[in-house]
C-alpha positions in Angstrom: -83.7 -67.3 -27.3 -85.4 -69.5 -29.8 -83.7 -69.3 -33.3 -86.0 -69.0 -36.2 -85.8 -68.7 -40.0 -87.6 -65.8 -41.8 -90.7 -67.0 -43.5 -90.3 -65.6 -47.0 -92.5 -68.3 -48.7 -95.8 -67.4 -47.1 -97.8 -65.2 -49.5 -96.8 -61.6 -49.1 -99.9 -60.3 -47.2 -99.8 -63.1 -44.7 -96.0 -62.8 -44.2 -96.0 -59.1 -43.8 -98.9 -59.1 -41.4 -97.9 -62.0 -39.2 -97.2 -61.1 -35.6 -93.5 -61.9 -35.2 -92.7 -59.7 -32.2 -91.9 -62.8 -30.1 -88.7 -63.3 -32.2 -87.4 -59.9 -31.2 -84.3 -60.1 -28.9 -84.4 -59.5 -25.1 -83.4 -56.0 -24.2 -79.9 -57.0 -22.9 -79.2 -58.8 -26.2 -79.8 -55.6 -28.2 -76.9 -53.7 -26.7 -74.5 -52.6 -29.4 -70.8 -52.6 -28.7 -67.9 -50.7 -30.4 -64.2 -51.2 -30.0 -62.0 -48.2 -29.6 -60.1 -47.3 -32.8 -56.7 -48.6 -31.6 -58.3 -51.7 -30.2 -60.2 -52.4 -33.4 -57.0 -51.9 -35.5 -55.1 -54.4 -33.3 -57.9 -57.0 -33.7 -58.0 -56.6 -37.4 -54.2 -57.1 -37.6 -54.7 -60.3 -35.6 -57.5 -61.5 -38.0 -55.3 -60.8 -41.0 -52.6 -62.9 -39.5 -55.0 -65.8 -38.9 -56.0 -65.5 -42.6 -52.4 -65.6 -43.8 -51.9 -68.8 -41.9 -55.2 -70.4 -42.8 -55.4 -73.2 -45.3 -59.1 -73.1 -46.0 -60.9 -69.8 -45.0 -64.6 -69.3 -45.4 -67.0 -66.4 -44.6 -70.5 -66.5 -43.2 -72.8 -63.5 -43.8 -76.1 -62.2 -42.3 -78.4 -59.3 -42.7 -75.9 -56.9 -41.1 -73.7 -56.7 -44.2 -76.6 -55.2 -46.1 -77.6 -52.5 -43.7 -75.2 -50.0 -45.2 -76.9 -50.7 -48.5 -80.1 -49.4 -47.0 -81.7 -52.8 -46.2 -82.8 -53.0 -42.5 -81.9 -56.1 -40.6 -84.2 -58.1 -38.3 -82.9 -57.9 -34.8 -81.4 -54.4 -34.2 -83.1 -52.5 -31.4 -85.2 -49.4 -31.5 -82.1 -47.4 -30.3 -79.7 -48.8 -32.9 -77.1 -46.5 -34.4 -77.5 -48.1 -37.8 -78.8 -45.7 -40.4 -81.1 -48.4 -41.8 -83.0 -48.2 -38.5 -84.4 -50.8 -36.2 -84.8 -54.5 -37.2 -88.0 -55.8 -38.6 -88.9 -58.0 -35.6 -88.1 -55.1 -33.3 -90.5 -52.8 -35.3 -93.2 -55.5 -35.1 -92.7 -55.8 -31.3 -92.9 -52.0 -31.0 -96.1 -51.9 -33.0 -97.7 -54.5 -30.8 -96.6 -52.7 -27.6 -98.4 -49.7 -28.9 -101.4 -51.1 -30.7 -101.7 -54.7 -29.5 -101.2 -58.0 -31.4 -104.4 -57.5 -33.5 -104.7 -55.2 -36.4 -103.1 -57.4 -39.0 -104.8 -55.3 -41.8 -103.5 -52.1 -40.3 -101.4 -50.2 -42.9 -99.2 -48.9 -40.0 -98.0 -52.4 -39.3 -94.3 -52.7 -40.4 -93.7 -54.5 -43.7 -90.7 -55.6 -45.6 -90.2 -54.0 -48.9 -88.8 -56.9 -50.9 -88.9 -55.0 -54.2 -87.0 -52.1 -52.6 -84.5 -54.6 -51.2 -83.6 -55.7 -54.7 -82.9 -52.1 -55.9 -80.1 -51.8 -53.4 -76.4 -51.8 -54.6 -73.9 -54.1 -53.0 -72.2 -52.6 -49.9 -68.4 -52.3 -49.5 -68.5 -55.5 -47.5 -70.1 -57.4 -50.4 -67.5 -56.0 -52.8 -64.7 -56.8 -50.4 -65.9 -60.4 -49.9 -66.0 -60.8 -53.7 -62.4 -59.4 -54.0 -61.2 -61.7 -51.2 -62.8 -64.7 -53.0 -61.3 -63.7 -56.3 -57.8 -63.4 -54.8 -58.1 -66.7 -53.0 -58.3 -65.5 -49.4 -61.8 -67.0 -49.0 -62.5 -70.3 -50.5 -66.3 -70.2 -49.9 -69.2 -68.0 -48.9 -72.1 -69.2 -46.7 -74.9 -66.7 -46.6 -78.3 -66.4 -44.9 -79.3 -63.4 -47.1 -81.8 -63.6 -49.9 -81.1 -60.1 -51.4 -78.9 -61.4 -54.3 -76.2 -58.9 -53.4 -73.4 -61.5 -53.2 -74.1 -62.6 -56.8 -74.3 -59.0 -58.0 -71.0 -58.2 -56.3 -69.3 -60.9 -58.3 -69.1 -64.0 -56.0 -69.2 -67.0 -58.3 -72.2 -69.4 -57.7 -69.9 -72.3 -57.3 -68.2 -70.5 -54.4 -71.4 -69.9 -52.5 -74.2 -71.5 -50.5 -77.4 -69.5 -50.4 -78.8 -71.1 -47.3 -82.2 -69.3 -47.3 -82.5 -69.0 -51.0 -82.5 -66.0 -53.4 -85.3 -63.7 -54.3 -84.1 -63.5 -57.9 -83.4 -67.2 -58.7 -85.9 -69.9 -59.6 -85.0 -73.5 -60.1 -86.0 -76.7 -61.8 -86.5 -79.7 -59.4 -86.1 -82.3 -62.2 -83.1 -84.5 -61.4 -81.8 -84.6 -64.9 -81.5 -80.8 -65.0 -79.8 -80.8 -61.7 -77.2 -83.4 -62.7 -76.5 -81.4 -65.9 -76.0 -78.3 -63.8 -78.8 -76.4 -65.6 -81.4 -76.3 -62.8 -81.0 -72.6 -61.8 -82.5 -69.7 -63.6 -81.2 -66.2 -62.4 -83.7 -63.4 -63.2 -83.6 -59.7 -63.2 -86.9 -59.6 -61.2 -88.2 -61.0 -58.0 -89.5 -64.6 -58.4 -91.1 -65.1 -55.0 -92.3 -65.8 -52.4 -95.1 -67.9 -53.9 -96.6 -69.6 -50.9 -96.1 -73.3 -49.9 -96.2 -74.5 -53.6 -93.2 -72.3 -54.5 -94.4 -72.3 -58.0 -93.4 -69.3 -60.0 -95.7 -69.7 -63.0 -92.9 -70.4 -65.4 -91.5 -73.7 -66.8 -88.0 -75.0 -67.4 -86.7 -74.2 -70.8 -84.9 -77.6 -70.9 -87.5 -80.1 -69.7 -90.8 -78.2 -69.2 -91.0 -78.8 -65.5 -92.7 -76.1 -63.4 -90.1 -73.8 -61.9 -90.0 -73.0 -58.2 -88.6 -70.3 -56.0 -86.0 -71.6 -53.5 -87.0 -69.5 -50.5 -87.2 -71.2 -47.1 -90.3 -71.0 -45.0 -91.0 -72.2 -41.4 -91.5 -75.9 -41.3 -89.3 -76.7 -44.3 -85.7 -77.8 -44.3 -83.0 -75.8 -45.9 -82.1 -77.0 -49.5 -80.1 -80.2 -49.2 -77.8 -79.0 -52.0 -76.9 -76.0 -50.0 -76.6 -77.7 -46.6 -74.3 -80.4 -48.0 -72.0 -77.7 -49.2 -72.2 -75.7 -46.0 -71.5 -78.7 -43.7 -68.5 -79.8 -45.9 -67.1 -76.2 -45.9 -67.5 -75.8 -42.2 -65.9 -79.1 -41.5 -62.8 -78.5 -43.7 -62.4 -74.8 -42.8 -59.7 -73.8 -40.4 -60.9 -70.2 -40.4 -64.4 -68.6 -40.6 -65.2 -64.9 -40.5 -68.9 -64.3 -39.5 -70.1 -60.9 -40.6 -73.3 -59.2 -39.6 -75.1 -62.1 -38.1 -76.7 -62.6 -34.7 -75.8 -66.3 -35.1 -79.2 -67.2 -33.7 -81.0 -68.5 -36.8 -80.6 -72.2 -36.9 -79.5 -74.4 -38.6 -77.6 -71.8 -40.7 -75.7 -70.3 -37.8 -74.5 -73.8 -36.8 -72.2 -73.9 -39.8 -70.2 -70.9 -38.7 -70.4 -71.9 -35.0 -69.0 -75.3 -35.8 -65.7 -73.9 -37.0 -65.2 -72.4 -33.5 -66.7 -75.3 -31.5 -64.8 -78.1 -33.1 -61.5 -76.8 -31.7 -62.8 -76.6 -28.2 -64.8 -79.8 -27.7 -63.8 -83.4 -27.4 -65.0 -85.3 -30.4 -64.5 -89.0 -31.4 -63.8 -88.3 -35.0 -61.0 -86.4 -36.8 -61.9 -82.9 -37.8 -60.0 -79.8 -38.9 -59.6 -77.4 -36.0 -60.4 -73.8 -36.8 -60.7 -70.2 -35.7 -64.0 -68.4 -35.6 -63.9 -64.6 -35.9 -67.2 -62.7 -35.3 -68.0 -59.2 -36.4 -71.3 -58.0 -35.2 -72.6 -55.0 -33.2 -74.6 -57.2 -30.8 -73.4 -60.2 -28.8 -73.9 -63.7 -30.2 -74.3 -67.2 -28.7 -70.9 -68.2 -30.2 -68.8 -65.3 -28.7 -67.3 -67.7 -26.1 -65.8 -69.9 -28.9 -64.6 -67.1 -31.0 -60.9 -66.5 -31.4 -61.5 -62.8 -32.1 -64.6 -60.7 -31.5 -64.8 -57.5 -33.6 -67.2 -54.8 -32.4 -67.8 -52.4 -35.2 -69.6 -51.8 -38.5 -68.9 -54.4 -41.1 -67.9 -51.9 -43.8 -65.4 -50.3 -41.4 -63.9 -53.6 -40.4 -63.6 -54.9 -44.0 -61.9 -51.7 -45.1 -59.3 -52.2 -42.5 -59.0 -55.9 -43.3 -58.5 -55.5 -47.0 -55.9 -52.8 -46.4 -54.0 -55.1 -44.0 -54.1 -57.9 -46.6 -53.2 -55.6 -49.5 -56.4 -56.4 -51.4 -57.8 -53.7 -53.8 -61.7 -53.6 -53.8 -63.1 -52.4 -57.1 -65.7 -49.6 -57.0 
């Protein structure tokens, strides 16, 4: 399966109407697995013990942590049990099976409601992650999500890498503002996508430079500021919990995968060995290097985990 980033920087009509059905997963990969209650409880206890023994724990998040907030993911199948329904690529594939690959102007073609996405409230998993960061269980959050829910749930910016950007943050590319730590401008409205220019139409209040969105399209690298943090964190981490990700979107998934791989491969440089724990309904390419594989809804798993660790999650 070819791993792809979601093209949020293409202007909205082009993005929504692009035929992306070829990125839907093969039928066998869409099977959803659930551990029996007693089995899941035992696995969560094992994960809690790994976290108690970890020196530097991180968490990696994908679209699956936002489905309980009402935001559909991208790769769940047509028969998914998720209340948010099938993933966007799956809906595109289903549309094209029924109507063909043409009809890009057809109003029936599936679209992503970005404005609706930003109205969603953080899920229990978002709030649990914020509580675990606050209490020192997680040292850092790596996220593929652009929905701003980690920030809204209380994860500090300095404890997070937003690998694919944020729909509600624009930035100043001027080096002086970056060095001074004043290059980001969080907003209470959606700032993009704005096409290949990324220009938002506003200027930096400090230096006057044209502000840009930080969303990642096809053909562009992830932001170096975020990838530098992500590689460092995955290199020093001895524990990574991957939540709600198919772990197929490169290079983002490689940061989580590295935590599991580095303990099982022969490398010629010193590196911190680690445990990778995966929580996802579908299988992932990194299941074979995971110490524990949790098959269940993210919110259910996180409720059990915080209870096991004695962490209280605010409403």
